[in-house]
N, C-alpha and C positions, 0 to 999 in steps of 0.2 A: 525237578523229576521226584517221584518218590517208586524205593522200589523194594516189596515185600522178600519173608521166605517161610515157607511152615516148617522150619526148624526151630525149635526155640534156642536164645541167647546165640547167635551166630552174628559173628559183624565182619567186614570186607576183608581181608587180607591187604598189605600194603600193595602189594602187586595190580591187584581189583582197587585198591582206590586209585592206584596211580592210571589206569585204566580209563573209568569212569572219570578222574578229573579232564582226562584229554578228550574223550568222546564228547563230554557236559560241553568242554571250553570250544569244541567243533560246531555244537547244537546252537552255542549262545550267539554264536559269531555269527551263525546264516538266519538264525531270526534276527539278529542286529541290523543286516544285511536287507533283509525284507520289509523289514519295516522302512529303513530309510530309502527304497524303491517305492515303497506304498506310498510315504509320507512325499516323496517328488512327482510319481505318480498324480494326488492330491492337492497337491500346493498347486496356486495361482503363479500363472507366469504372466508377467505385464507387458512384457515385449510385445509376444507375436500382437497382441489386440490393440497396445499403441501403432504398431509398425500398420495395420490395418485400417487403423482408425487415420493414419496421416494419409495412409493413400487414398482414401476414403474426401477428405475433408479439400482433394484440390482438385476436384471435379464440380464442388458444389459452387454456385454462381453468389449467393449473398452469406452476408455473417449468419441469418437470420436460421438457414436453412445447416448453417458449418454447427451451429448452438444447438441445434436440434439432435443432428448424428453426434457429438458429443454427448449428448445426452445419455440417447438412447446406448451406445456400445459400455456407457458406464453403469447405466442400471442391469446391461446384461450382466456384465463383470463382476459386479460387487453382492449384483442380487439384494440391495435396501428397499426399505419400501416407497421411502422418494427419492429421485433425484433433481436436483434443480442447478441453475445459473443463477445469477441475482447480478448486475450492475450498477456500476457507481455512478450518481449522479453529484459531481464535487463541487458544483456552487451550492448545493441545498444540501449535501451531505446528507444524502438519505443513497439505501441500497433499493432497487426495485427489481423485482423477478424475470427475468427475459426470458426463462426457458425451464420447460418443466416436463417430467416423464407422462407425467398424470395429464397433460393437455398438450401432448407430440402435436394433433391434425389442426391445432390452432397457432398462429402467432400470435405473441402477448403484445401486447402494444403498451405503450407506454403512459401507462394510466395511472397509477400507482399501485397497482395491488400487490401487494405483499409488501408495502412498502416499510425498510426496516430503518430508522435513522440508527446513525453513528454515535448520537448521545446515547445511547438503549446499548453499546457494543461496544463501549470497555475497552478491557484488558486483550479481549477477543478481536476488536480495529485494530488498536495494536501489534497482535502478534501478526498478522493479514499488512501491513503494512512493513513489517519485520523480514516477510517473506517465510514463513514460518507454518508449518500444516496444525489446523487444530485437531484433536480428535477428543472424542467425548465419548466413554463407554462405563458399562458395566463396573472395571476394576479400577478403572484410574482415567483421568484426566490431565490435558496438556495445558489447561490453564482451572484457576480453584472454581469451585460451584457454583459460587456466589457472583463470579464477572461473568458466567454464562444464563442466567438462570432465568433470567431475561430474554433472552436470543430463543433458549429454548421451549421456554411458553411461547413466545410467539407464531414460532413454527411447529410449533407441534411434536417434539420430537423427545427421544429419550437417549439417542445416542446420534453418533454425526461425526463425520468428518470432512472440515474446509479447507481448501487449496484456494491460495492467491491466484489471482489473475493481476501478474506484473508486468509490466512494459517499461524497462528504460526506468526503471525506480519507481515509475507511478501506476497504482493500484487502480485496474480497470472494473476490476469484479473480484466473486468466488463462485465456486465449484463444490456443494453439498452432496453429501450421499447421508441420509436420513432414516433412521433405527425409530417406530414408533415404538418399539420396547428396546431394555436395556439389550447391551450388543460387547462385544470384543474383536474390533477388531485387526487384522492381521496388518503384519509389515507389509506384506505385498498389497494389498486393498492401499494402506497409508499412500504407498509408492506410485500404484497407478491414480489416483486420484491426481499427487501432484503433478504426473508427469501430463495427463491431461489438461489439467490448468495450463501447462506451460505452452501445451499446443495449442489453447485456444489465445495464449499470450501473442503466440506471430500469425495467427488469423485474421487477429483481429484487425489491424489495420490496414489492410484490405480495402476496406470498405471504405471506409474514410481517407482514403489515400487522395481523392482528392482534393477534397474538405481541408485537407491537409498542408497541401500543397500550399491554396488559395489563403491559408492563413499565414504560411512562411510567406508569402509574397508580401501581403498585407503590412507584417511589421518590419520587413525592410523596407519595403517602402518607409513608413511610420516613423524609423530612427532615421534613415535619410535625413526626413522632414525634419524629424528633431534637429538634426547635427545639420543644415543648415540652418535652422532658425536660431540654434546658440551662437553658432560664430557669424549671423549678423548685423549689423551694425547698431539696430536697435537700443532698446536701454535694459536690463538686465529683469525689470519686471514683465515685463510688455514680452517679452521672449519665454520667462518663463513661464505667462501664463497659455499662450498658445502651446507649446509642449505641454503643460499639463495636462488640459482639454483635451490633446489630442490620448495623451496615455491614460488617462481617468477612464476614457469613454474606452478605449481600448480594454480594460483592465475591469470593467463596470465596477468601478469603486468611487468613493468619495472625498475622498483625501490625499493631499499629499502634501509632505515635506521635504522640503529640503533643508539638511542642516548640516551645520558645519563647527567641528571639535575647537573647543580653547582650551588648550592645558594649563595656562597660569588660573585659569578661572575651575577647572574641572569641568565644564558646563559644555552640552552641546546648545550653541547657540539657532535661533530659525533665520537661514535665508530666505528664504521662502515656504510660503504657505497654500493653500489651494483647497478651498472643501465648495461641499454642494450648495445651493440656496439655503439659507435657513440653520445654520450650523456656525455655531460659533468657534472662533477661533483660539489654537492656543496661546496663552499671554504668558512672557517672560519663555526661560531656557529650558532647557529637558536635564537632570540630574543627569550625572554621569553614570556609566554600566557596572554591574559589576563585574569580577573578572573572569569567570562564569562565560558570561554572554561576551565579554570585547575579545575576548580568545576565540567563542566561538564566528563571531562577525570578523576577525582579524585574519582566521585562519581558512575561513571558506569561500572557496572558489563561484560560487553559485548566490542570488539572491537566498534568501534564510523566509520560509512561507513557513506563518501559527494558523492551523488553523480556529483554533474556538482559547482566545487568552485568558477565559475564565476556568480551563483547568490546564491547559501548557505553562510551561514551570519557566520559559523564555522568555528574558526582556522585563525582570519583573521590577526595574527599578520605576517603568513605564509603562506598569498594568495597569492600575488603579486611574492613572488618568486618561488614559484610551477609555476604558472604561466607564467613565464619567463621561464621556463623550460620546456614548453609547461604539465608541466603537469595538468590534469582536474579532475581526482577523485582519493581521499583517501580514502586509512582504516587502522585505527590509532589503536594503545591499549596501555596502560600503560603497563610496568613490572613489577607493583605491583599492581594489579585488589584489590580494598578495601583499601590500603591502601596509606599510602601518595608518592604521585607520585618520582620515586626512576628514572627511565628513559621510554622511549617511544620507541616501533618497528613502522614503518608506512611505510605502501603502496603504491604505485603511480601507476599511470597507467595516458595514455595519451590520452584516451577518455573518454566522459564524461558515467559510467555505475551504474549500481544500485551492492550492497556487499549481497551476500543471506546468511542466518543463516549459513550455514556448514561451508562459508567464515569466519563467522565473526567467529567463534566457533575454525576454524583450528588458525587463527590470538593469539585468547586470550590465546591457549595452546602454542605454540611456545612460545609467549611473555612473558609465564611466566615461561619457562624454561630458556632463557637468562635474565629473571629477576633474576634468583637465581646467575648467571655466574655476572652478574652486579653488585649484591649486595656488594660482598669481594670488587672489586674495588671502589666502590665509597667510603665505609669505608679508606680505605686506603688512600684514597684523602689527602693531607695534608692543 
């Protein structure tokens, strides 16, 4: 505030200064409250549109219709240049565009439109699997620019918010809002995208529930057959051959190894191995694991999946051995989960891929059954 007088050389008296201080203090408080109220009116509140979207999703019959509704609601709330949902193909390790604001009238088929390979994503993929929201804007980014440069070039965007669609630790896909120009994203926008992605994760299993139930029944039948075979009176090799055939067919893999640890030699001896035709077997024993990998397997309560041996640091002692055999992905489980390691069941696949919860659980069940048979054999070792 500026006050003036026609008189020269005058200044307010102490009493006048005190009054001015009180008046200006009250004015400042009023202006501050007005600014807060204006900011409150202009701030986006994600809770109401999220509740409205949840109510809408319940009435839609298919997952694709629900995804379209999510994309449209997200686009209205944030007003980006594009809003898309990418779906994950775990065995091929790539994402494909399943729904987009620009093509809301047509349901996108799984035709590989705008595929994004996991290999091209680097730390962006790691952030999604760790349940982190990735934001890229003008002032700052949650990831380094070199980690997202290829992605931003592929989707032709300069700013982005991406939230993972995760269900029970498994990545189903991710939701993105994109800008063709640099943009600073507000916290409310990030919270909304994250909330919507979590809604998608909740409704996604509804479409595949029948297939999931059928797969669970098939896995239960498989484990029952494996158990009967293992405890039959047939010899060990023929029994394991039948079990390995069923397990490799179910997991669509090429190699199976049953390893028994020899503490005196500090080696893993091969009790049984089976591989696809025209693949050479492993000769000799496998080296022991480093302390980090040993503790990882000993403490894990489920099978450990390795998507890509070339970039993963797990099981380093065996890395080159399997790479020389053209194996790129592994699923490994202790035969004595929750106890000191006695043996391991190893599944090998020749392409990079992800291993879902059902596959990890199946290997765990089978490995425990094999472990019960391996234990007496280990005890009898001289």
